[in-house]
N, C-alpha and C positions, 0 to 999 in steps of 0.2 A: 459581698465584694464588688467593688468599684470597676465599672467597663473603663477600657483603657480607650483614652481621647484620641492616641495615634492610630491614623486611618491604618496604617501597615498590619497592626496590632486588632483593631477592632472590625470583624466580620460588618457591621453596619455603618459606619464610615467608611469601610474601603469599598462596598456596594453601592454608598452612595455617590463616590468619586466614578464609579464606572457607570453610571447611570448617567447621570449627568453629562461624562466625555461622550456616552453613545447616544445622547438626546433622547433617552426613554425609547428607542429603536428595538423592538423586539427580534427583528432582524440580529440584531449584535448580544443575540440572547447568547449562543454556541460560545462566543466572544470573551462575553463576561463570567461565564461559568468555568471557561479554563482559566482564566486570570486569578479568580477565586480557590480552583485547585492547586494551582500554584503556589499562590499565597498562603493558604491553609492547608495545604495537603489535602483537604476535601472541601464540599460547599456544606456551609454551617445553613442547619437549618433557618437562623434569621434569615438571613441571605436570600434562603428559598421564597421566604414569608414576603420579605421587600422587593424581589423582583416581581413576584404575584402579583402585588398591587401595584406596583409603578408599569408593570407592561399588560395589565388586564390579563393575564395568564392563570389561571387552575394551577394549585400547587401542584397537584397530580400531571397536569403537563410537564411542569417541570423535570418534575420526578424522571417524565417516560425519557424525556432527554437526556436527561444524564446517567439514566441506566442503558441509554442505548451504546453509550461511547465508553470502550473500554479505558479510557483514562480519567473519567471524571468517577468521582465516588462521594456516596452522603455522609459513610464512617470516616474517622480518620485513620488515614494510612502513616506509617511511620515518619520521623523526621527525617530519614534516608528509605527513600522509596524506591527500591532495586528492581528491575525488569530483565530477567535474560532473554535473549532472544532465540525463539521456538523454532529457527528455521532448521530444516532438515541439514542444511549444510552447518549450521552450528553445531549441532548434534554431532555432525561428522568428524567435529575437531574438538569433541570432549565437552562441550557444555553442559550436560545433564552432569556428569561428574561433578564439576567445577560448583553446581548451584547447590548441590548436595553437600559437596564440603563446606561451602559458604553458611546453608543454614546449620549446619552441625557447629561450626565456630563459633556463629552468633546465638546459638541457642534458639532457632523461631521454626516454625513450621512454618511451609510454604504457603503463602496467601494469607496468613495470618500475623496480625501485627505484635510485635513483641510486646508484655504486657509493660513495659515502660517507655512504651511507645514512642521508640529509638529507632526501630527498624521494619521494614516490612519487605520480603522476598518474594518475588512472583516471577512469571514467565508474561511477554507478549508475543505476539506475533513477529515475521520478520522485521527486523531494525532497518533494513537498508544499508548493511554495512558486511554483505556476505564474503567479500574480496579479503576481509580483515579482521574475521571474529576468531573466538566467540565476543560477541559483544553484550555489552547490558545497558539500561539506561539507570541514571541515578538522578534522581528528582528534575527530570527530562535531558540530562545531559548524558553524552556519550562517551563510552568507555571501551577500547577495542583490544585483543590482542590477550585476552584475558589465559592466565596461565595460573600455577599453583600457589606461585611465589605473589603474584597481583591479589590474588584473593586471600592469602595471610595477610598481607598489606590493608586491604580493604578490610577487613575484618577491625583491624589493629585502630585505623581511622575513626571506624564508627566508635567502638567503646571509647575509643577519646574523644568523643565529639568534635571531633576536625571539622572546620567547616570546608565544604566543599571546593571553594576558590583556592584552600590551601593545600587541596591535594596534589601531588607530583603533576604536573604538566605532562608528562609524558604518557601519563593514565588515556588521557583525552587527545591524544596524536591520530589526527585524522587524513589519511593520504585519498589521491584522486586514482593512483595508479593507472593513468593514463598509458595503455600498451601500446595501442596503434591507430594513429592518427590520418584522416584522409579527408575531407572536402569541408567538411562542418570545423571540425577541431582544429584544423590548420587555418581556418580562415581570419583575416584579422577583426579588430572589434570596428562594428560599423560606425559607431561616433556620429550616428544620427544620417548618415550617409542613404540609408534604406528610407529613412521618412522623408528628407528631404526629395529624394526621387519620386516619390508618393506626391509631396506639393507640386514639384514643378513638371511631371508627365502626366499627374492626375490619376484617380482612383481607379477608372477604368481600364486606363494602359498598364496599371501594375498588375491589377487581377487578371487581366491577359499574360500578362509575366508568369504569375504563378502558376496558372493554368497551362501555359506552354512548359512551364518544367516538369510538370506530372505530377507533382508533390501529394503524396497521399498521407492522411494522418499517420502520426508514427506510434498510437496509442495501442497499434494491434486490429484495430478493424481496417483501416487502410480506404476509408472514404477521401474522396479527394476535396482536396482545401478549399481550392477556389469555388468547386461548387458549393459546399457549405457557405462559404463566405459568402457569394453571390445569391443563397436563400435567402441569407440573414438580410444583407443589405436591401432586397427588394422585398422585404415583409412587409405585411400591411396589418398590422395587429391594434384592430380600434383607433387606427390615424394616429397613432402614435411614431417618432421619430427618435424614441429613446432606446438606445441598443447599448449592450455592456457585451464585454471581452472578459473571459474567464479562461485562466493559465493551471489548469490541470497539474498540481505537483503532490499528489495524492499517490504516489508510486508503491503503491501496498502491495503490490504480486511478490510474491516470496521468491528471490535470487536476483530480482532489478533493485539496480542503483545508481543507472547512467543521468537521472534525472539530478540526483543529488550532488554528480560531479558536475552537470550544467551549470547548476544553480551557482556553485561554488567558484567555476572557473570562467564560464561564458553569461554571466548573469545579464551584462549590459545589454547582448547581442538577442537574448529571448526577450527582455521588455521592450527592443526595438521592435522586435516581432510582432509583442503585441500591441505596442503603437503602430503601425503599418496594418495591422490587421481595423486596428479603431478608425484611420483615415480613409479606408476604402469603405466599410461598412457604415462610418458615420455615428461611431458610439463614442460615449463622450464617460463610461464607467468602466473600470477596469478592476479584476481581482485575480491575485495569484492565490490560489488554495493550497497551501501549504501544510504537508502531512504532519502530525504532531512529533513524529519521531525528528523529524528535521528541525525543531525548533531551535537547536542551536545555530541555525542557517540564517533565522529572522534577523540579528542585528546587521550583518554585514549586507542584507538585501534592504534594508532599510535604509544602508548608507547609501548603497549604490541609487536608488529611488531619489534621496537627496539630491543628490549630483547630477543625475540628469534633471532632474526641476532646474538648479541652479543654471544649467547648459539651455535650458528653453526647451527640453525636450519631452518636460511633462508639464500639466497645467494647461493655462490659458493660451489662448493664440499659438499654437508651439511652430517654433522655429518662425515665429513674427507672421503667420498663417491665420489672418483674423477667422474666428468661427471654429479653428480646428483646436477645440477643449477636450483635453484626455486626462487622467491620474489614475492611478494605480493604487490598492488598498492589499494590505497581505492577509489573509485570514488563515487563523489556523485551525487543522484538523486535532482530532482528541481521539484517535485511534479506533477507525471504522475501515475497514478494506471494502465494504459495498460503496462506499464515497469516491471511489474511482470511476464509480460508472456516473455517467454527467447527469442524468438526472437525479439521483442522489445528492451528486455534488451541489447543485443546485438549491435544493432541499437544505442541504447543510448550510450553503451562505445564506438562506434565508433563517436560519438559529434551530432549526428543526431537527427532526430526526431523521436521517438521511435514509428513506426507504424510497424506492426507486419510482417514478410516476408510472403512470398507464400511459404509453406513447400508439398512435399519435393523439394532440400534436407533440411536434420536435421543437427541441431550445431553440432551434433558430427561427420560429416563430412564436413561441411562448415559451421563454426561459427563465430566468432571475425576474421575480415579481412580474411573471407574465409576460416579460419584456424581450424581445428577439437578441437571442444572446448565441455569442459563440463559443464553444468550447472545444479548446484542443491543448494538447499537453506541449510539457516543455520542450522535447527535442522539433516539434513541428513547429512552435514559431522560432525556435533559430534558425531551423532551414528555412525559412518566409523571407526572415532578415537579410539572410546572408544569397538569397536566390535576387531577391531587391535590390542587393548592390551588385552581384557578379552576373548577374542574368542566367535566362533559365538553359542555355546551351552550355553553360559550365557546370551546372547540375545534372543537365542530361549526359556530362559527358562519359559517365558511369553510370552502371547499374542494366536494368534490363529495360525491354520496351514497355512492359506492364509496370515495372517498380524502379523507377528512376532514383539516382542517387544512391545516399549510403546508408547504412543502418549501424545505430549503436548498440552495443552488445553487452553486456553485463556477465562476465563471466566468473564461475566461480566453484568450486569444487574439487576433485581431484584432478589437476593441473599445475605444473609447475609457474605459473605467471597467471594468476587472476587478477582480472580489473576492467578496464573499460578497453575494448576494441570496434573501432571503426571502419566497419566492411563493405564495401561495393555490394548492393543487392544481386543475387546471384553468385554471391561465394558459395560453395559447398561447406557442409558439417564438418567432412572431414579437414579440407583446407583451415578451419576456423580451430578443432583439436591441434592440428600440425600446429598452427600460431602459438597456440597458449601452451604448449608442453604437456598435451594429454595423450596417455599409453593405456595399452593394455585395458580400453574403455568398453565396459557392459553396454551403457546407453546415454544419451542424451535426453535431459528435459528439457524444452523450449518453449519460451512464453510463461515459466512459472507453473504453478501447480493448477491452473485454469488450460494450461496447453496441451502439447503432445510430448510422448514420450518415443524419442526413437531409437529404436536398435540397430546395431551395425550393418545387418545389410540395407540400411537407408541412408549410409552415411554419405552418400554421395546425391543426395537431395539438396538444395538449395534453399538460404535465408532469402524469399520473396514472397509477395503478397501470392503469387502464382502458384506457389509450392509449400513453404513452411514459413507461416507467417508468424511475427511475435513483435512487443510490447519491447522486448529488449532481452528477458531471462535466458542465460544460456548454464543449466547445471550439468555438471560433469559427473559419474558415476563410474567406479573402475570397476571389476568383477570381483574385486574383495568384500565391495559393499550387498548387502540383501536388499535389493529395491523394494521388498515388500516394507522397509524401514519407511522407503521414501512415503510410499501408497498411503502406508497409515497415518504419516504423520500430516499429508496433506486432507486426507478423509475427516482427520480432527479439527485441521485448519478451518474448515469449510463451514461444518457447525458451529464452530466458535464464530465464523464470521456473516453467517447467517444475518439477515435482517429480519426474519420471522416470519414476513408479511404473508407468503405462499406456502401452501398446505406441500406440494411437490419439493419443493429445496426446501423447507423448516423440516418436516419429518421422513422424507426418502435421505437426506443427507446424512440423519442420524440412524436410520435402517441402516445406510452402506456403511457408518462408524462400525456400528454394532456386528457387521458381517466383516469389516477387514480386523477387526478387533480377534474376531473368532476366528478367521483364518490364521492370522499371525499365532495365536495359541495353538494350532495344532489341531482344532476342533471341530473344523469345517467339513461338509461332505458335498458330494455335487449339487445336493436340493440348494445349498448355498452360494453355491458360484452362480448357478442358473437364476437364483434370486437378485444376485448383484449387478446381473444382466439386466433383468428385467424392471428393477429400481434404475439403474443408471438409465435406460432409453426411456423411461417414464419423465423422470426428471429433466431429459434433454428437450423432451418434446413438449411437457405443461408447465415448465418454470416461467413466473413472471418476468425475470430478468436473466442476465447473461451469467450470474453468479450461479445460480440452479441450474442452467443448461451446459456449462463448461466444468460443474463440481464432478460429475462422475468420470471424465475424462481419464483421469490416471488409473483408475479401476479399468475401464474398459480398455486401455491400452494393455493393463498388466494381462487382463484376459486373453486377448485376441493376439499379441505380440510377443508375453512374454508365459505361455503356458504353462513351461517347466518349474516356475516358480510357487504356479498353483498345486501343479500335480504333488511336489515336493510337503506340501506343507498340507494335504489334504490327510485327514485322518482316518477316512473311510470314503468309499465310493457309493454306499446306499443312499436311498433317496434324502433321509432325513435323520440326524440327531441332535437333539437339544443339546447347546452347549454348556446347561446349567446340570449339573451333578446332585440328584435330588438325594442319594443314597448318602454322600459324602457331606452333604451340608446339615444330615442327622448325627455324623459323628461327634459333636458338641453334646446334643442330648443325650446319646449312648454313654459318652466318657463319665457324665454327671450323675446317670443312674446307674452306672457299673453294669451294663447290659452291652453283649456283644452275641444274642443268641440271633437265629434266623429270622424270629418274628421281630427282631429291631432293625431289620433291614431292608430296603425295598427292592423287591425281585426285578431283575435287568433282564433277565433270560428267557420273557416268555413275551 
């Protein structure tokens, strides 16, 4: 058989084109693997060998990178690669039944490509569309608001080999659902105003303005933005003046989707904020690290970048300022929650597995390719641009003393109006529940799976760094829900998303998952709940990074704040009882041997 000469059909020709475009730069490995996956539904062996030789990387190393990312595969997936969102809020909307229904209609087993290679159906972590689920990805394209009727149509479209571009357009309809605006969402497009002020007033003056505003990172940790930029600006790493600006758009926290909305509706201001940062710290290179689930946003983001270049807001001598050279590249993630952690993200930017770095040193002194690097999230850069344009007093007009400005919340779950709410810091959880139309609320999960579970007696607490901090996720659960379903979902999520680097997270997370499953099955005893607490505290105190230290939060909150859930599920209060029933496991052997006498049973009464 003669190999195709069409580079879009021939893996070796396609890989050669990728290598040429990347200049044989190993930092572009992940981007090339991502492109190969999209083109061929897997990473062909021929391409792995070719990349190995061209980049001077072992094939084993390249395979380790492929194996790290959920969206990359060495074996072919189906022509239609379907991934159901596995978020708890999608479960609440019936996603598991819809998944089972589609598998039945297509005659496939979950996660296994159909024999004819037509289709694969599987799950992925939260797709960032919790306000309009259940949602799926089909070859990277997002479909929202699934129901039985759409599932029926999808099955027919697949069986008829209908190209994805010819599927009904309403299947792909994505809404921003902005329910409440305040300072940031009501702000006009900066159109270079922030960058011009940096040029006119000087970098030091603008950094002082950011400092006076009290802006803190909106990714959840709340580190002072001006201080981070100052550290990077003053870094002396081997005498280099080569600095980097990175926008973290890898919002993988379950229940969070506000960065998706900002990139769709406020991308120009986000890029303005990145350019402002570059002008202040003296950076020439910028990256937007875009999570793989948001691939559909990439074309329009590239278009915004192109317009900014045309206006002189990116590239050489920005707005006529000699030596102010800065541009932004978009790098795609490939399905790894851990890459939301800044050092993991930098490792991924360098084309590697996203394993968190040991700190110190910190990215502000040793970041991308060991260069001084600022990493902030989408909302932080948007806020910085607006502050530069409108002033620190404008920003401080709302919020609290320690938490100035507003916070964007991604609200989903049991409420009448899920979507994006921009609230002043200091707003109580009860006020937010009233605004989104939530009633009979049993609990609110703030800050996603890694956050905290808030019971009704704490609903007067406020969204603020000094009280309840959050990157933006706000999930509502009414009294009809079984909160143990949420805890179980999160426990499985963290095992799936652990990078596996450290034992407390890798092993502790798996043990925690098994104990939660045992409790859910009604087989746990007091010993098991004590073990949950012991393992959780060990993970929090000894894990390598924030994933491991926050993974047990939902379990510990359940034990401390919702003890009735645990009490109702305990099978007994004895010290220990295994979940595995050895006597029951021998039933098949008894059936085969036609025995049921006492000697064919394991005695359990001694």
